[in-house]
Backbone bond lengths (Angstrom), bond angles and torsions (degrees), N, CA, C in turn:
res aa  C-N    CA-C-N  psi(-1)  N-CA   C-N-CA  omega(-1)  CA-C   N-CA-C  phi
1 M - - - 1.462 - - 1.523 110.68 -
2 A 1.379 116.09 -41.10 1.465 119.42 178.41 1.512 110.92 -64.99
3 A 1.370 115.31 -41.06 1.468 118.79 179.73 1.527 110.12 -64.97
4 D 1.327 115.66 -39.32 1.469 119.41 179.27 1.521 111.38 -65.89
5 L 1.337 115.92 -29.68 1.447 119.89 -178.12 1.525 111.62 -78.50
6 Y 1.346 116.59 -38.47 1.469 119.29 -171.93 1.518 114.07 -107.69
7 S 1.320 118.76 -9.87 1.470 119.71 -175.51 1.525 109.60 -113.69
8 A 1.327 116.74 125.87 1.464 121.99 178.83 1.517 111.27 -71.43
9 N 1.353 116.62 -27.82 1.469 119.99 -178.86 1.530 110.58 -64.10
10 V 1.329 115.14 -39.23 1.472 118.54 -179.92 1.525 110.21 -65.35
11 R 1.340 116.75 -39.78 1.479 119.30 178.44 1.515 111.30 -64.57
12 D 1.339 116.99 -38.36 1.470 119.36 177.35 1.518 110.85 -65.36
13 G 1.345 115.93 -39.45 1.462 119.16 178.68 1.518 111.91 -64.38
14 R 1.336 115.89 -36.61 1.470 118.33 178.84 1.528 110.69 -66.46
15 A 1.325 117.59 -34.48 1.464 120.92 177.90 1.524 110.95 -64.74
16 Y 1.380 115.48 -41.72 1.469 118.60 178.20 1.529 111.05 -66.16
17 L 1.347 115.35 -39.24 1.464 119.55 179.43 1.542 110.69 -63.90
18 S 1.331 116.32 -37.58 1.467 120.21 178.15 1.525 110.70 -65.64
19 L 1.362 115.71 -35.76 1.457 119.63 178.51 1.517 110.69 -66.46
20 I 1.341 116.00 -38.65 1.470 119.97 179.73 1.528 111.10 -67.92
21 L 1.355 115.65 -35.07 1.468 119.55 -176.78 1.532 113.57 -81.47
22 T 1.314 118.07 -10.68 1.465 120.21 -177.70 1.529 113.08 -58.88
23 P 1.342 120.80 -47.93 1.483 119.34 177.49 1.525 112.40 -58.79
24 L 1.338 115.62 -35.64 1.458 118.81 179.76 1.529 110.79 -66.62
25 Q 1.328 115.40 -39.75 1.463 118.40 177.51 1.534 111.26 -64.78
26 W 1.334 116.14 -37.69 1.460 119.98 179.08 1.522 111.36 -64.55
27 I 1.365 114.97 -42.24 1.467 120.14 179.45 1.524 110.93 -64.76
28 V 1.339 115.65 -40.04 1.468 119.06 179.67 1.532 110.80 -64.47
29 D 1.352 116.38 -31.10 1.475 120.36 -177.43 1.533 113.12 -82.36
30 V 1.348 116.31 -12.77 1.468 120.05 -178.19 1.526 112.82 -57.93
31 P 1.331 120.51 -48.78 1.479 119.56 -179.03 1.529 112.61 -58.78
32 S 1.341 115.68 -37.61 1.463 118.20 -179.71 1.523 111.36 -65.23
33 R 1.347 115.61 -42.27 1.459 118.81 179.77 1.520 111.87 -68.56
34 L 1.334 116.15 -38.87 1.460 119.25 177.52 1.518 111.62 -63.94
35 A 1.313 115.66 -38.88 1.467 119.33 178.46 1.525 110.95 -63.29
36 G 1.338 115.78 -39.64 1.456 118.98 178.31 1.518 112.19 -64.83
37 E 1.357 116.20 -41.89 1.459 119.31 179.61 1.523 111.36 -67.14
38 V 1.335 116.22 -39.68 1.464 119.68 178.47 1.521 110.85 -64.58
39 S 1.338 116.42 -39.12 1.464 119.47 179.33 1.527 111.63 -65.71
40 D 1.376 116.95 -31.37 1.457 119.59 176.30 1.522 111.74 -70.39
41 V 1.359 115.49 -32.99 1.462 119.50 -179.82 1.522 111.19 -77.30
42 V 1.320 114.58 -45.28 1.464 119.36 -178.02 1.528 108.21 -86.35
43 V 1.346 116.01 72.73 1.456 121.83 179.11 1.521 108.22 -99.50
44 D 1.291 114.21 149.63 1.458 119.27 179.86 1.525 110.02 -57.31
45 R 1.337 119.28 126.90 1.452 124.58 -176.84 1.534 111.28 -61.81
46 S 1.297 116.88 -38.23 1.463 120.17 -179.54 1.527 110.97 -63.74
47 L 1.341 116.91 -34.80 1.455 120.43 177.90 1.521 111.01 -65.23
48 L 1.340 115.71 -41.34 1.455 119.59 177.67 1.523 111.19 -64.19
49 L 1.341 116.94 -41.10 1.453 120.51 179.36 1.527 111.19 -63.09
50 K 1.345 115.81 -41.91 1.460 119.80 178.66 1.521 111.07 -63.69
51 E 1.311 115.79 -43.01 1.455 119.39 179.70 1.524 111.23 -65.38
52 N 1.350 115.79 -39.00 1.457 120.35 178.47 1.533 110.84 -64.19
53 A 1.328 116.69 -42.80 1.467 120.39 178.99 1.527 110.96 -64.26
54 K 1.336 116.44 -38.91 1.451 120.22 178.80 1.526 111.35 -63.81
55 L 1.339 115.59 -42.48 1.460 119.30 179.34 1.533 111.37 -65.37
56 K 1.344 116.09 -38.06 1.462 119.11 177.53 1.529 111.00 -63.59
57 S 1.332 115.90 -41.58 1.466 119.72 179.09 1.525 110.51 -62.22
58 E 1.329 116.42 -44.34 1.457 119.95 179.15 1.535 111.02 -63.35
59 A 1.348 116.35 -38.17 1.460 119.76 178.61 1.527 110.98 -64.42
60 L 1.339 116.42 -40.90 1.460 120.18 178.70 1.525 111.28 -64.19
61 L 1.341 116.43 -40.23 1.459 119.86 178.68 1.526 110.66 -63.23
62 L 1.326 116.08 -41.19 1.461 119.65 178.51 1.528 111.34 -65.69
63 E 1.345 116.93 -40.25 1.458 120.38 177.79 1.528 110.50 -63.50
64 R 1.352 116.55 -39.33 1.466 119.68 178.69 1.527 110.88 -62.19
65 K 1.335 116.02 -41.53 1.455 119.62 179.42 1.528 110.96 -64.84
66 V 1.341 115.63 -38.79 1.461 119.23 178.06 1.522 110.32 -64.03
67 Q 1.346 117.00 -42.52 1.456 120.81 178.71 1.527 110.68 -63.16
68 Q 1.331 116.95 -42.35 1.456 120.08 178.21 1.520 110.96 -62.47
69 N 1.324 116.34 -41.66 1.461 119.47 178.86 1.527 110.73 -62.30
70 S 1.349 115.49 -39.93 1.457 119.37 178.19 1.524 110.82 -64.19
71 A 1.349 116.52 -43.55 1.467 120.14 178.92 1.526 110.83 -63.02
72 L 1.334 116.56 -41.08 1.463 119.76 179.14 1.520 111.16 -65.28
73 W 1.326 116.32 -37.66 1.462 119.55 179.43 1.522 110.60 -63.25
74 H 1.337 116.07 -46.55 1.461 119.81 179.95 1.527 110.85 -66.21
75 E 1.344 116.92 -37.77 1.460 119.76 179.03 1.518 110.74 -65.15
76 N 1.334 117.13 -42.16 1.469 120.58 176.53 1.526 111.03 -61.66
77 D 1.335 115.96 -38.75 1.456 119.65 178.96 1.524 110.66 -64.11
78 R 1.360 116.93 -42.10 1.464 120.22 177.88 1.525 111.26 -65.44
79 L 1.336 116.57 -39.44 1.466 119.42 179.66 1.518 111.23 -66.51
80 R 1.329 117.14 -36.77 1.469 119.65 176.41 1.524 110.59 -63.44
81 S 1.341 116.25 -42.08 1.460 119.76 177.69 1.516 110.75 -63.10
82 L 1.326 116.27 -40.50 1.460 120.44 179.61 1.518 111.23 -66.07
83 L 1.333 116.95 -37.20 1.461 120.69 177.95 1.516 111.02 -64.03
84 V 1.325 116.30 -41.03 1.467 119.87 177.09 1.517 110.05 -63.59
85 S 1.351 116.60 -39.83 1.464 119.79 179.27 1.516 111.45 -64.75
86 S 1.327 117.34 -39.37 1.469 120.16 -178.49 1.523 110.94 -64.75
87 K 1.325 117.73 -29.88 1.462 120.47 178.67 1.520 111.42 -70.88
88 R 1.352 116.18 -23.50 1.464 119.64 -179.85 1.525 112.20 -85.31
89 V 1.335 117.21 -10.84 1.458 121.18 -178.35 1.520 109.33 -89.81
90 D 1.348 116.40 126.54 1.456 120.44 -178.95 1.521 111.80 -72.91
91 E 1.341 117.00 -35.89 1.453 120.77 -179.20 1.533 109.72 -75.10
92 S 1.350 115.59 161.22 1.460 119.30 176.87 1.523 109.60 -74.29
93 V 1.315 116.67 146.60 1.463 121.71 -176.89 1.525 109.05 -134.30
94 Q 1.325 115.72 160.39 1.447 120.85 169.97 1.519 108.54 -133.93
95 L 1.317 114.80 144.89 1.458 121.03 -178.13 1.517 109.73 -79.07
96 V 1.327 116.69 130.64 1.459 122.34 177.37 1.528 108.46 -128.09
97 E 1.311 115.23 165.34 1.463 120.34 -178.56 1.521 110.06 -126.33
98 L 1.314 115.01 138.48 1.458 120.90 177.00 1.530 108.69 -76.64
99 I 1.340 116.13 126.42 1.464 119.66 -177.33 1.520 112.85 -121.05
100 G 1.326 118.10 -2.93 1.456 119.59 -179.36 1.513 111.82 -165.39
101 V 1.340 115.08 157.11 1.466 121.97 178.88 1.517 108.45 -131.42
102 N 1.317 116.81 135.48 1.458 120.95 176.86 1.531 109.08 -66.73
103 P 1.335 117.93 122.57 1.474 120.07 -177.17 1.522 113.67 -73.65
104 D 1.344 117.90 -12.05 1.462 120.94 -179.82 1.526 109.02 -68.88
105 P 1.345 118.61 117.40 1.475 120.06 -177.53 1.515 113.37 -66.50
106 F 1.340 118.44 -15.02 1.453 121.53 -178.46 1.531 112.13 -95.39
107 Q 1.333 117.29 -0.49 1.457 121.13 177.43 1.525 108.97 -128.31
108 H 1.297 115.92 115.13 1.464 120.92 179.80 1.528 108.50 -90.94
109 Q 1.322 115.07 90.23 1.454 120.99 -177.78 1.524 109.47 -136.48
110 V 1.351 114.91 147.83 1.458 121.56 175.22 1.521 108.37 -131.02
111 I 1.327 115.61 165.14 1.462 121.29 -179.59 1.527 108.16 -119.19
112 I 1.331 115.93 134.25 1.463 121.23 179.03 1.530 109.72 -113.03
113 N 1.323 115.96 164.28 1.468 121.50 -171.67 1.533 113.68 -92.06
114 K 1.324 117.46 26.26 1.462 121.48 176.34 1.527 108.54 -128.70
115 G 1.349 115.28 143.64 1.454 119.64 -179.84 1.518 111.94 -138.97
116 S 1.328 115.71 -155.39 1.458 120.45 -176.77 1.520 112.08 -62.51
117 E 1.345 117.82 -28.54 1.462 120.36 176.78 1.521 111.90 -65.90
118 N 1.331 116.97 -20.18 1.468 121.96 177.92 1.524 111.49 -102.66
119 E 1.344 116.23 18.99 1.464 122.99 177.41 1.523 112.89 65.23
120 V 1.319 116.94 29.73 1.459 120.83 172.82 1.517 108.43 -76.84
121 V 1.337 117.07 139.58 1.463 121.93 178.81 1.524 109.20 -124.64
122 L 1.320 115.46 157.88 1.453 120.41 178.63 1.516 110.82 -62.12
123 G 1.314 115.77 138.19 1.457 120.84 177.43 1.508 115.36 90.16
124 Q 1.330 118.56 -3.39 1.469 119.37 -179.88 1.518 111.10 -63.20
125 P 1.325 117.51 133.91 1.470 120.79 178.89 1.528 111.14 -71.49
126 I 1.316 113.98 148.51 1.467 122.14 175.28 1.521 108.26 -120.13
127 L 1.329 116.25 130.67 1.459 121.83 179.11 1.525 110.26 -122.33
128 D 1.338 115.15 159.16 1.458 119.80 162.78 1.522 107.25 -122.26
129 A 1.322 117.25 -168.55 1.465 119.79 -176.10 1.523 112.17 -65.10
130 G 1.358 117.57 -20.16 1.457 120.14 -177.23 1.508 114.80 -93.30
131 G 1.338 117.70 -29.56 1.452 119.70 -177.75 1.514 112.13 161.58
132 V 1.339 115.62 -156.99 1.457 122.19 -175.50 1.531 110.42 -72.16
133 M 1.335 115.34 133.28 1.461 120.53 176.79 1.522 112.32 -106.16
134 G 1.333 118.38 -39.22 1.452 120.09 -177.32 1.517 111.10 170.60
135 Q 1.345 115.38 -156.43 1.459 121.07 -178.23 1.522 109.75 -146.31
136 V 1.336 115.49 153.51 1.460 121.93 179.76 1.529 109.12 -71.38
137 T 1.330 116.64 127.61 1.465 120.86 179.88 1.527 112.58 -117.35
138 E 1.323 118.04 -22.33 1.461 121.03 177.92 1.519 108.44 -142.56
139 M 1.350 115.72 152.62 1.461 120.26 -178.50 1.516 110.27 -139.41
140 S 1.331 113.95 150.49 1.459 121.50 164.41 1.529 105.58 -128.14
141 H 1.318 117.08 -168.96 1.463 118.63 -176.88 1.521 112.57 -64.81
142 Y 1.328 116.33 -40.20 1.467 118.41 -171.74 1.522 113.76 -123.95
143 T 1.302 118.69 -1.13 1.463 122.17 177.42 1.519 109.73 -138.05
144 S 1.327 115.68 162.31 1.462 121.16 177.25 1.518 109.17 -141.12
145 R 1.327 115.08 151.53 1.459 121.42 177.31 1.522 108.91 -103.72
146 V 1.325 115.59 132.25 1.462 121.75 -176.26 1.525 109.02 -116.17
147 M 1.334 116.24 128.48 1.460 120.91 173.33 1.528 108.74 -89.62
148 L 1.321 116.66 125.85 1.456 121.07 179.68 1.523 110.64 -76.44
149 I 1.316 115.60 156.31 1.461 120.12 -177.71 1.523 111.90 -67.32
150 T 1.338 118.35 -16.00 1.462 120.88 179.60 1.519 112.38 -88.62
151 D 1.329 118.16 -4.41 1.463 120.60 177.50 1.528 109.19 -60.18
152 A 1.317 116.17 140.75 1.465 120.59 -176.09 1.519 112.58 -64.24
153 R 1.329 118.26 -14.61 1.465 121.30 179.98 1.527 112.68 -96.82
154 H 1.306 117.80 -0.39 1.460 120.38 -172.20 1.520 112.02 -98.37
155 A 1.330 115.38 141.84 1.464 122.39 174.63 1.515 108.52 -135.14
156 L 1.330 115.90 136.80 1.464 120.90 -173.87 1.531 110.09 -132.94
157 P 1.347 118.77 120.24 1.470 120.62 175.53 1.534 110.62 -65.48
158 V 1.319 116.38 125.72 1.468 121.49 -177.25 1.522 109.55 -135.59
159 E 1.323 114.18 173.81 1.457 120.94 173.10 1.513 109.40 -147.36
160 I 1.318 115.41 157.37 1.461 121.22 176.34 1.518 108.04 -80.65
161 N 1.305 116.82 123.45 1.466 120.52 -173.99 1.528 111.97 -63.86
162 R 1.319 117.39 -30.14 1.462 120.57 -175.35 1.517 112.88 -70.61
163 N 1.337 117.55 -37.57 1.467 119.22 -174.28 1.524 114.21 -131.74
164 G 1.342 118.46 -1.20 1.451 120.78 177.29 1.517 114.86 80.24
165 F 1.340 119.19 10.16 1.467 121.24 179.15 1.528 109.63 -64.97
166 R 1.343 116.92 126.28 1.460 122.11 -175.29 1.519 111.40 -100.92
167 T 1.339 115.15 141.87 1.453 121.48 177.70 1.531 108.51 -160.24
168 I 1.333 116.61 -166.62 1.458 122.14 179.61 1.529 109.11 -121.74
169 A 1.343 116.27 131.77 1.462 121.34 175.16 1.523 108.51 -94.21
170 L 1.321 116.18 122.01 1.460 121.79 -176.87 1.523 110.51 -106.38
171 G 1.326 116.19 136.76 1.456 120.45 173.40 1.514 110.60 -73.41
172 K 1.343 116.02 146.21 1.463 121.18 -178.87 1.523 112.62 -117.07
173 G 1.334 116.11 3.93 1.456 118.51 -176.07 1.510 113.27 81.01
174 Q 1.348 116.95 14.93 1.462 122.36 177.42 1.521 108.56 -122.89
175 L 1.334 116.57 130.36 1.457 120.75 -174.79 1.524 113.39 -67.27
176 D 1.298 117.92 -19.93 1.465 119.78 -175.27 1.524 113.23 -109.16
177 E 1.347 117.22 13.00 1.463 116.62 -176.52 1.523 112.09 -157.29
178 L 1.345 115.90 140.95 1.452 123.95 169.04 1.524 107.07 -126.70
179 E 1.334 115.21 178.82 1.463 119.54 179.71 1.519 109.34 -140.88
180 L 1.330 116.13 139.75 1.452 121.30 176.54 1.527 109.07 -84.94
181 D 1.330 115.65 133.57 1.458 121.48 -171.65 1.526 112.07 -90.95
182 H 1.356 115.99 133.85 1.459 123.49 172.81 1.533 112.62 49.89
183 V 1.319 115.11 57.36 1.460 120.79 176.47 1.529 108.65 -91.42
184 P 1.327 118.59 118.62 1.477 120.41 178.96 1.519 111.05 -56.02
185 D 1.323 115.29 147.35 1.455 120.62 -177.95 1.524 111.79 -62.82
186 T 1.325 116.18 -23.32 1.478 120.44 -178.45 1.531 113.02 -92.45
187 A 1.328 117.82 1.28 1.467 120.73 -176.57 1.524 110.55 -64.87
188 D 1.334 115.00 143.49 1.466 121.62 -179.17 1.532 109.61 -84.00
189 I 1.312 115.56 82.70 1.467 121.95 178.33 1.522 108.06 -130.07
190 K 1.325 115.66 132.40 1.460 121.27 -178.46 1.518 110.33 -127.44
191 A 1.306 115.53 159.69 1.457 120.82 174.84 1.523 109.41 -60.23
192 N 1.310 116.25 143.93 1.470 125.50 -179.73 1.522 113.53 76.31
193 D 1.331 118.33 4.98 1.467 120.40 172.13 1.526 109.19 -65.79
194 L 1.327 115.95 141.36 1.464 120.79 177.20 1.526 109.81 -85.92
195 V 1.340 115.52 130.64 1.458 121.86 177.69 1.527 107.94 -104.31
196 I 1.334 116.72 127.40 1.460 121.77 -177.91 1.531 109.80 -124.63
197 T 1.323 115.89 165.29 1.466 119.45 175.70 1.524 109.34 -68.88
198 S 1.335 115.11 139.62 1.469 119.64 -178.23 1.520 112.31 -89.50
199 G 1.332 117.67 -17.53 1.455 120.54 -178.01 1.510 113.47 88.42
200 L 1.340 118.83 -9.51 1.460 121.30 178.10 1.528 109.46 -68.63
201 G 1.299 116.34 140.97 1.454 120.56 -177.05 1.505 112.14 95.75
202 G 1.324 117.23 -22.19 1.451 121.17 173.02 1.507 116.36 79.88
203 R 1.325 118.09 -3.95 1.459 117.73 -176.49 1.522 112.06 -89.76
204 F 1.316 117.08 -41.90 1.462 121.16 177.19 1.526 108.56 -103.38
205 P 1.326 118.85 122.32 1.465 120.50 177.25 1.526 111.16 -60.24
206 R 1.301 115.91 153.54 1.463 120.34 -177.98 1.523 111.20 -71.96
207 G 1.330 114.48 143.84 1.455 120.54 169.54 1.505 116.27 100.30
208 Y 1.340 119.21 -0.58 1.468 120.32 178.56 1.530 109.76 -80.00
209 P 1.329 118.40 134.22 1.477 119.57 178.05 1.519 111.26 -65.12
210 V 1.314 115.77 137.53 1.465 122.05 -179.31 1.522 111.08 -115.61
211 A 1.341 116.09 -49.49 1.463 118.84 -173.96 1.525 109.88 -162.01
212 I 1.321 114.02 172.94 1.464 122.82 173.97 1.528 107.50 -118.70
213 V 1.324 116.95 134.29 1.460 120.34 178.26 1.527 109.11 -65.64
214 S 1.321 115.73 121.74 1.462 119.98 -178.41 1.525 112.56 -100.34
215 E 1.359 116.75 -29.02 1.470 118.63 -177.56 1.522 109.78 -159.27
216 V 1.328 115.12 138.59 1.465 121.75 174.76 1.527 107.45 -122.57
217 I 1.336 116.40 117.65 1.457 122.18 -178.24 1.526 108.43 -109.09
218 R 1.322 116.59 116.12 1.464 122.15 -179.45 1.527 109.39 -112.10
219 D 1.307 116.07 121.77 1.460 122.74 177.96 1.527 108.11 -111.05
220 P 1.330 117.22 117.41 1.476 119.64 -178.29 1.525 113.27 -55.08
221 G 1.305 117.62 -25.49 1.453 119.74 -178.70 1.510 114.05 -88.32
222 Q 1.332 118.06 -0.87 1.463 122.18 -177.40 1.523 110.88 -114.01
223 Q 1.340 115.10 147.87 1.460 120.01 -178.74 1.527 111.79 -76.77
224 F 1.336 116.21 -30.45 1.460 120.39 -176.86 1.530 110.34 -116.94
225 A 1.328 114.96 146.77 1.465 121.37 175.46 1.528 109.41 -89.48
226 R 1.312 115.95 153.17 1.466 120.97 174.46 1.525 108.10 -96.60
227 V 1.317 115.32 121.15 1.468 120.61 -177.89 1.518 108.62 -120.03
228 R 1.304 115.41 115.36 1.455 121.14 178.31 1.522 109.06 -100.42
229 I 1.330 115.88 138.03 1.460 120.66 -178.49 1.525 109.25 -131.19
230 K 1.329 114.92 150.52 1.465 121.32 -178.61 1.524 109.48 -111.22
231 P 1.343 118.31 125.80 1.473 120.27 -178.01 1.526 112.03 -59.23
232 T 1.325 115.37 142.62 1.467 120.04 175.83 1.531 111.40 -82.96
233 A 1.326 117.18 -23.22 1.463 120.67 178.00 1.529 109.68 -76.22
234 L 1.320 115.58 148.91 1.470 121.24 176.79 1.527 107.89 -88.27
235 L 1.310 116.20 80.73 1.461 121.57 -170.42 1.520 113.28 -63.52
236 D 1.317 117.83 -31.14 1.465 120.82 -177.09 1.524 113.10 -103.13
237 K 1.348 117.55 9.18 1.457 119.62 -176.34 1.534 113.19 -130.17
238 S 1.308 117.13 -33.32 1.469 119.75 -174.94 1.524 110.78 -66.08
239 R 1.334 115.67 139.02 1.454 121.46 178.25 1.523 112.28 -117.77
240 H 1.308 117.36 -38.36 1.457 121.68 176.87 1.530 108.52 -98.09
241 L 1.336 115.83 124.56 1.452 121.80 -170.96 1.522 110.61 -126.82
242 L 1.325 115.47 169.12 1.455 122.22 177.46 1.525 108.73 -114.26
243 L 1.324 115.92 127.11 1.459 122.73 175.86 1.526 107.35 -100.39
244 V 1.324 116.64 114.63 1.459 121.76 -174.58 1.524 109.84 -85.39
245 T 1.325 116.65 126.74 1.457 122.21 176.63 1.516 108.77 -90.85
246 M 1.330 115.51 114.74 1.455 120.91 -176.61 1.523 110.49 -83.42
247 P 1.336 118.90 155.10 1.467 121.75 173.97 1.518 110.73 -58.05
248 A 1.318 116.59 147.30 1.466 121.21 -174.34 1.516 112.38 -59.58
249 E 1.349 117.14 -32.72 1.455 118.82 -174.59 1.516 113.22 -72.42
250 V 1.342 118.86 -15.49 1.465 119.35 -179.08 1.513 112.11 -113.01
251 E 1.334 118.93 -2.92 1.453 119.66 -177.59 1.517 112.31 -64.90
252 E 1.341 117.23 -25.39 1.449 119.59 -176.63 1.524 112.96 -84.76
253 I 1.332 117.51 -8.57 1.458 120.57 -179.57 1.517 108.28 -81.34
254 A 1.304 118.10 127.54 1.462 122.07 -174.78 1.515 110.81 -95.93
255 L 1.298 116.04 138.31 1.454 121.95 172.74 1.520 108.00 -88.10
256 P 1.334 118.64 126.83 1.456 119.45 -176.60 1.508 112.36 -72.38
257 L 1.309 115.34 150.66 1.451 121.45 167.61 1.525 107.26 -93.29
258 K 1.312 117.35 -178.27 1.454 120.17 -178.53 1.526 110.16 -59.04
259 G 1.326 115.38 139.46 1.452 119.61 177.76 1.507 112.92 93.83
260 E 1.347 118.20 -15.00 1.450 121.11 178.17 1.526 109.10 -99.54
261 V 1.327 116.33 158.75 1.453 121.47 -176.12 1.515 110.12 -123.17
262 L 1.319 116.76 134.36 1.461 120.51 176.10 1.514 110.41 -71.55
263 P 1.324 118.23 143.93 1.465 119.89 172.18 1.511 110.45 -58.48
264 S 1.318 115.43 147.61 1.470 119.47 -173.10 1.507 112.81 -60.61
265 K 1.346 118.05 -30.88 1.465 119.87 -178.06 1.520 111.19 -69.77
266 E 1.337 117.52 -18.13 1.458 119.69 -178.02 1.508 112.31 -91.00
267 I 1.303 118.49 -15.85 1.472 119.49 -176.27 1.517 112.03 -111.14
268 Q 1.310 115.58 5.77 1.454 117.21 178.38 1.521 110.36 -71.18
């Protein structure tokens, strides 16, 4: 100990001895390291299964959050579009939400979350960001039933935006198609023409987009052409809608359904 304390040679010798013993220390430590690695490999199977199930649950929760974020993003995008549409409407509007769909395939009707308690009246037009969807046909205190423009019983006075040609758009019971009624074969109507509300009947204000002309079929042997149009509104997708409040003086004027006739003073 004294030599180690006062002699540098002894300290140098101890350093060399430590260098010689290093491989021996490594060899002695091998069993301990192997035991640790084996213990990591030989893990209880039930523990691995539990950990795997936990990770799967966490992954599902994360996927759900991602899906919700995606749904919220699309909903915000639709609401922004609806807000832009409401700014283009001259009449006052209120935002409503679709809460139900009539399961009858022969009746195109939806239910909204506003009723007579919210000053909803029969015949009020319903719009989405794309255009006209339909009109209120039934009411309760807190909900209302809306008939879509594609319902086979619905008829809507329209005009061709390009030239002002007036006619009636009839529902066919198909969500992606309507038909213009009694269009003369010589009428100036072309594919991709925009069809808008004409304002006749007083229920739908003039100028709202209704559909785009998709096909014009002219038969030389027929007096009338067949004109098929595609609605601009997303009838089977829109959830947030605009309920248009009409001026008091026209709320009492009824828009006819198929089979009814407008008074002559209204169609002049």
